[in-house]
N, CA, C and O of each residue as an XYZ file, in Angstrom:
392
protein
N      16.041    -83.124     18.624
C      16.477    -81.777     17.727
C      17.121    -82.320     16.973
O      17.480    -83.449     17.310
N      17.597    -81.778     15.551
C      18.507    -82.134     14.972
C      19.365    -80.848     14.698
O      18.803    -79.758     14.592
N      20.759    -80.978     14.581
C      21.930    -80.013     14.355
C      22.052    -80.261     12.579
O      22.274    -81.403     12.175
N      21.915    -79.292     11.742
C      22.439    -79.275     10.355
C      23.747    -78.949     10.396
O      24.177    -78.222     11.291
N      24.474    -79.414      9.502
C      25.676    -78.969      8.802
C      26.059    -78.747      7.609
O      26.706    -79.553      6.941
N      25.622    -77.417      7.161
C      25.473    -77.462      5.620
C      26.716    -77.539      5.031
O      26.847    -77.085      3.894
N      27.595    -78.004      5.571
C      29.269    -78.484      5.155
C      29.668    -79.957      4.743
O      30.648    -80.451      4.185
N      28.173    -80.570      5.399
C      28.394    -81.917      5.266
C      27.044    -82.666      4.377
O      25.883    -82.659      4.785
N      27.521    -83.307      3.065
C      26.619    -83.099      2.566
C      25.793    -84.928      3.371
O      24.676    -85.159      2.908
N      26.217    -85.794      4.207
C      25.333    -86.759      4.766
C      24.442    -86.139      5.603
O      23.284    -86.556      5.633
N      24.985    -84.651      6.706
C      23.698    -84.294      7.209
C      22.848    -83.151      6.778
O      21.957    -82.724      7.513
N      23.101    -82.634      5.584
C      21.974    -82.302      4.890
C      21.209    -83.450      4.068
O      19.997    -83.343      3.881
N      21.860    -84.439      3.630
C      20.713    -85.286      3.346
C      19.806    -85.726      4.162
O      18.643    -85.731      3.761
N      20.089    -86.164      5.392
C      19.641    -86.750      6.384
C      18.402    -85.525      7.106
O      17.236    -85.742      7.435
N      19.215    -84.211      7.173
C      17.940    -83.382      7.467
C      16.702    -83.218      6.205
O      15.524    -83.215      6.562
N      16.991    -83.106      4.981
C      16.311    -82.867      3.733
C      15.301    -84.249      4.251
O      14.113    -84.243      3.931
N      15.778    -85.206      4.924
C      14.323    -86.409      4.541
C      13.650    -86.055      5.553
O      12.459    -86.343      5.438
N      13.988    -85.431      6.718
C      12.805    -85.490      7.809
C      11.763    -84.579      7.086
O      10.640    -84.937      7.441
N      11.717    -83.662      6.312
C      10.871    -82.921      6.256
C      11.201    -82.280      4.881
O      11.616    -81.143      4.658
N      10.913    -83.288      4.010
C      11.011    -82.591      2.313
C      10.289    -81.681      1.908
O      10.856    -81.126      0.967
N       9.362    -81.251      2.120
C       8.486    -80.446      1.398
C       8.836    -78.784      2.000
O       8.474    -77.815      1.333
N       9.597    -78.608      3.369
C       9.799    -77.404      3.840
C      11.446    -77.687      3.643
O      12.059    -76.646      3.877
N      12.113    -78.521      3.371
C      13.732    -78.276      3.648
C      14.315    -78.545      2.295
O      15.525    -78.456      2.092
N      13.375    -78.902      1.293
C      13.666    -78.749      0.003
C      13.766    -77.660     -0.671
O      14.612    -77.520     -1.554
N      12.916    -76.756     -0.342
C      12.740    -75.319     -0.515
C      13.563    -74.405      0.049
O      14.003    -73.314     -0.312
N      13.662    -74.996      0.888
C      15.362    -74.025      1.751
C      16.170    -74.392      1.073
O      16.624    -73.444      0.433
N      16.705    -75.441      0.807
C      18.313    -75.966      0.355
C      17.968    -74.922     -0.966
O      18.783    -74.014     -1.131
N      16.802    -74.998     -1.919
C      17.113    -74.595     -3.131
C      17.138    -73.207     -2.673
O      18.154    -72.671     -3.114
N      16.595    -72.591     -2.131
C      16.659    -71.098     -1.712
C      17.878    -71.080     -1.318
O      18.483    -70.627     -2.289
N      19.003    -71.395     -0.082
C      20.339    -71.608      0.129
C      21.067    -71.639     -0.895
O      21.836    -70.723     -1.186
N      20.921    -72.683     -1.565
C      22.138    -73.321     -3.144
C      22.022    -71.568     -3.451
O      23.080    -70.939     -3.497
N      20.897    -70.944     -3.623
C      21.094    -70.041     -4.803
C      21.581    -68.709     -4.178
O      22.206    -67.910     -4.876
N      21.300    -68.449     -2.844
C      22.039    -67.356     -2.176
C      23.215    -67.509     -1.247
O      23.726    -66.652     -0.526
N      23.532    -68.739     -1.406
C      24.629    -68.728     -0.348
C      25.914    -69.759     -1.219
O      25.830    -70.984     -1.121
N      26.740    -69.294     -1.814
C      27.413    -69.854     -2.744
C      28.592    -70.814     -1.777
O      29.230    -71.741     -2.279
N      28.719    -70.409     -0.397
C      29.758    -71.503     -0.153
C      29.181    -72.751      0.526
O      29.857    -73.667      0.996
N      27.569    -72.653      0.516
C      27.342    -74.127      0.428
C      26.834    -74.395     -0.810
O      25.697    -74.862     -0.758
N      27.314    -74.251     -1.975
C      26.716    -74.890     -3.400
C      26.860    -75.998     -3.206
O      25.923    -76.763     -2.978
N      28.713    -76.511     -3.277
C      28.777    -77.765     -3.398
C      28.447    -78.850     -2.286
O      28.358    -80.018     -2.665
N      28.278    -78.584     -1.076
C      28.077    -79.788     -0.131
C      26.286    -79.618     -0.548
O      25.878    -80.667     -1.047
N      25.605    -78.940     -0.479
C      23.999    -78.838     -1.150
C      23.862    -79.995     -2.103
O      23.097    -80.932     -1.875
N      24.797    -79.891     -3.426
C      25.045    -80.387     -4.438
C      25.450    -81.968     -4.410
O      24.796    -82.822     -5.008
N      26.262    -82.160     -3.870
C      26.604    -83.508     -2.913
C      25.559    -83.900     -2.704
O      25.080    -84.671     -3.535
N      24.769    -83.538     -1.509
C      23.641    -84.461     -0.979
C      22.641    -84.260     -1.802
O      21.761    -84.931     -1.262
N      22.170    -83.794     -2.742
C      21.146    -84.243     -3.610
C      21.613    -85.135     -4.111
O      20.679    -85.864     -4.447
N      22.849    -85.711     -4.487
C      23.170    -86.724     -5.421
C      23.014    -88.191     -4.281
O      22.713    -89.304     -4.710
N      23.312    -87.870     -2.655
C      23.152    -88.899     -1.949
C      21.551    -88.905     -2.119
O      21.013    -90.010     -2.051
N      20.974    -88.102     -2.273
C      19.547    -88.020     -1.813
C      19.100    -88.933     -2.991
O      18.409    -89.893     -2.652
N      19.378    -88.799     -4.339
C      18.979    -89.472     -5.572
C      19.682    -91.178     -5.374
O      19.192    -92.195     -5.866
N      20.503    -91.128     -4.816
C      21.096    -92.679     -5.049
C      20.599    -93.444     -4.461
O      20.637    -94.600     -4.880
N      19.767    -93.075     -2.976
C      19.162    -93.564     -2.379
C      17.649    -93.771     -2.874
O      16.885    -92.827     -3.072
N      17.282    -95.229     -3.065
C      15.876    -95.814     -3.335
C      14.767    -94.856     -2.703
O      13.969    -94.083     -3.233
N      15.022    -95.208     -1.325
C      13.990    -94.685      0.106
C      13.913    -92.775     -0.522
O      12.995    -92.259     -1.159
N      15.079    -92.187     -0.096
C      14.912    -90.965     -0.365
C      14.482    -90.412     -1.694
O      13.840    -89.363     -1.754
N      14.857    -91.169     -2.871
C      14.710    -90.685     -4.360
C      13.048    -91.029     -4.603
O      12.383    -90.486     -5.485
N      12.553    -91.976     -3.705
C      10.598    -91.880     -3.777
C       9.948    -90.383     -2.792
O       8.886    -89.824     -3.066
N      11.068    -89.885     -1.421
C      10.861    -89.336     -1.233
C      11.054    -87.577     -2.012
O      10.438    -86.563     -1.681
N      11.793    -87.679     -2.772
C      12.321    -86.598     -3.468
C      11.101    -86.690     -4.765
O      10.525    -85.638     -5.040
N      10.755    -87.883     -5.491
C       9.522    -87.754     -6.410
C       8.617    -87.376     -6.109
O       8.020    -86.680     -6.930
N       7.967    -87.621     -4.720
C       6.836    -87.217     -4.210
C       6.840    -85.856     -4.145
O       6.056    -85.123     -4.748
N       7.858    -85.458     -3.299
C       8.151    -83.744     -3.220
C       7.779    -83.234     -4.658
O       6.780    -82.581     -4.960
N       8.801    -83.673     -5.494
C       8.685    -82.549     -6.501
C       7.166    -82.888     -7.062
O       6.451    -82.060     -7.627
N       6.911    -83.877     -6.873
C       4.751    -84.097     -7.778
C       4.058    -82.945     -6.658
O       3.144    -82.194     -6.999
N       4.517    -82.947     -5.605
C       3.458    -82.204     -5.059
C       4.056    -80.361     -5.186
O       3.305    -79.399     -5.028
N       5.179    -80.294     -5.424
C       5.604    -78.901     -5.492
C       5.212    -78.367     -7.257
O       5.096    -77.186     -7.582
N       5.080    -79.411     -8.095
C       4.372    -79.271     -9.433
C       3.379    -78.419     -9.363
O       3.225    -77.520    -10.190
N       2.461    -78.661     -8.175
C       1.252    -78.386     -7.999
C       0.807    -76.995     -7.696
O      -0.218    -76.349     -7.917
N       2.219    -76.714     -6.971
C       2.147    -75.212     -6.082
C       2.984    -74.349     -7.101
O       3.696    -74.852     -7.971
N       2.838    -73.122     -6.918
C       3.696    -72.321     -7.479
C       4.903    -71.427     -6.238
O       4.651    -70.453     -5.529
N       5.972    -72.073     -6.339
C       7.277    -70.819     -5.374
C       8.327    -70.809     -5.962
O       8.974    -71.779     -6.357
N       8.672    -69.181     -6.098
C       9.906    -68.720     -6.698
C      11.150    -69.149     -5.460
O      12.212    -69.765     -5.549
N      10.531    -68.585     -4.463
C      11.630    -68.967     -3.128
C      11.232    -69.737     -2.014
O      10.049    -69.913     -1.721
N      12.130    -70.174     -1.422
C      11.743    -70.389     -0.088
C      11.542    -69.140      0.877
O      12.392    -68.251      0.828
N      10.418    -69.017      1.790
C      10.271    -67.925      2.860
C      11.520    -68.310      3.836
O      11.743    -69.386      4.392
N      12.327    -66.990      3.871
C      13.064    -67.166      5.150
C      13.031    -67.792      6.794
O      12.428    -67.325      7.760
N      13.950    -69.070      6.714
C      13.699    -69.451      8.086
C      13.563    -68.620      9.408
O      14.192    -67.581      9.611
N      12.665    -69.193     10.298
C      12.888    -68.527     11.642
C      14.377    -68.135     11.906
O      14.789    -66.981     12.019
N      15.196    -69.399     11.996
C      16.782    -69.300     12.193
C      17.186    -67.793     11.488
O      17.772    -66.902     12.104
N      16.750    -67.705     10.083
C      17.758    -67.021      9.073
C      17.289    -65.580     10.047
O      18.211    -64.926     10.536
N      16.045    -65.197     10.259
C      15.659    -63.611     10.851
C      16.195    -63.652     11.972
O      16.753    -62.588     12.243
N      16.280    -64.517     12.842
C      16.611    -64.417     14.171
C      18.396    -64.044     14.436
O      18.880    -63.453     15.401
N      19.247    -64.717     13.009
C      20.159    -64.380     13.040
C      20.598    -63.338     12.362
O      21.797    -63.066     12.405
N      19.962    -62.789     11.827
C      20.053    -61.275     11.103
C      20.762    -61.797      9.844
O      21.609    -61.015      9.412
N      20.634    -62.756      9.269
C      21.061    -62.740      8.113
C      20.578    -62.470      6.561
O      20.921    -62.927      5.471
N      19.543    -61.430      7.036
C      18.603    -61.230      5.683
C      19.066    -59.644      5.720
O      18.824    -58.953      6.709
N      19.539    -59.286      4.918
C      20.380    -58.101      4.786
C      19.105    -56.668      3.764
O      19.408    -55.479      3.661
N      18.279    -57.065      3.401
C      17.665    -56.185      2.377
C      16.178    -56.913      2.439
O      15.767    -58.035      2.734
N      15.598    -55.665      2.003
C      13.575    -56.180      1.529
C      13.913    -56.776      0.493
O      12.855    -57.231      0.057
N      14.864    -57.113     -0.298
C      14.745    -58.004     -1.163
C      15.157    -59.172     -0.723
O      15.448    -59.952     -1.630
N      15.312    -59.651      0.570
C      15.421    -61.425      0.944
C      13.996    -61.337      1.569
O      13.411    -62.408      1.730
N      13.546    -60.506      1.837
C      11.954    -61.246      2.219
C      11.040    -61.088      1.023
O      10.863    -60.311      0.085
N      10.530    -62.248      1.538
C       9.493    -62.901      0.090
C       8.149    -63.207      0.376
O       8.021    -63.877      1.401
N       7.276    -62.968     -0.119
C       5.654    -63.530      0.218
C       5.541    -64.693     -1.250
O       5.748    -64.631     -2.462
N       5.016    -65.868     -0.086
C       5.054    -66.869     -1.319
C       3.711    -67.378     -1.047
O       3.291    -67.628      0.083
N       2.914    -67.551     -2.376
C       1.169    -68.327     -2.615
C       1.284    -69.317     -3.129
O       1.754    -69.346     -4.266
N       0.860    -70.586     -2.416
C       0.304    -71.309     -3.321
C      -0.894    -71.667     -3.507
O      -1.841    -71.700     -2.722
N      -0.786    -72.037     -4.985
C      -1.746    -72.257     -5.794
C      -2.688    -73.661     -5.490
O      -2.066    -74.713     -5.638
N      -4.090    -73.779     -5.089
C      -4.355    -74.695     -5.170
C      -5.191    -75.644     -6.293
O      -5.365    -76.844     -6.079
C-alpha cells in the first residue's frame, strides 16, 4: 500500500506513476477543487515532465485521454468515505467515448 502526501510533490509524482490513467484524472480534479494542494500538484507535474520515463508515461496517458471525454474525475472511494463531497454538484457521471 502506498500513502499519498498531497503536500509533497515527490510523493504525488511517485503516486501518479503507479496508475497515470486514474491518478492523472484525480490530480486534475483535486487541483481544480482543492486550492490548498494546487502548488504541490503543479510542482509534481514539473517533476513528471523533467523525468524521461515519467514524461513517456505522461505522453501515453495524454494520448489515451484525448480519445475519451472526461470533464472531471469520478470522486475516489476515499473522498466519499471521508465525507469530502459536500453537495450533489461534487458528484459526477463520466462517460467514455469509444
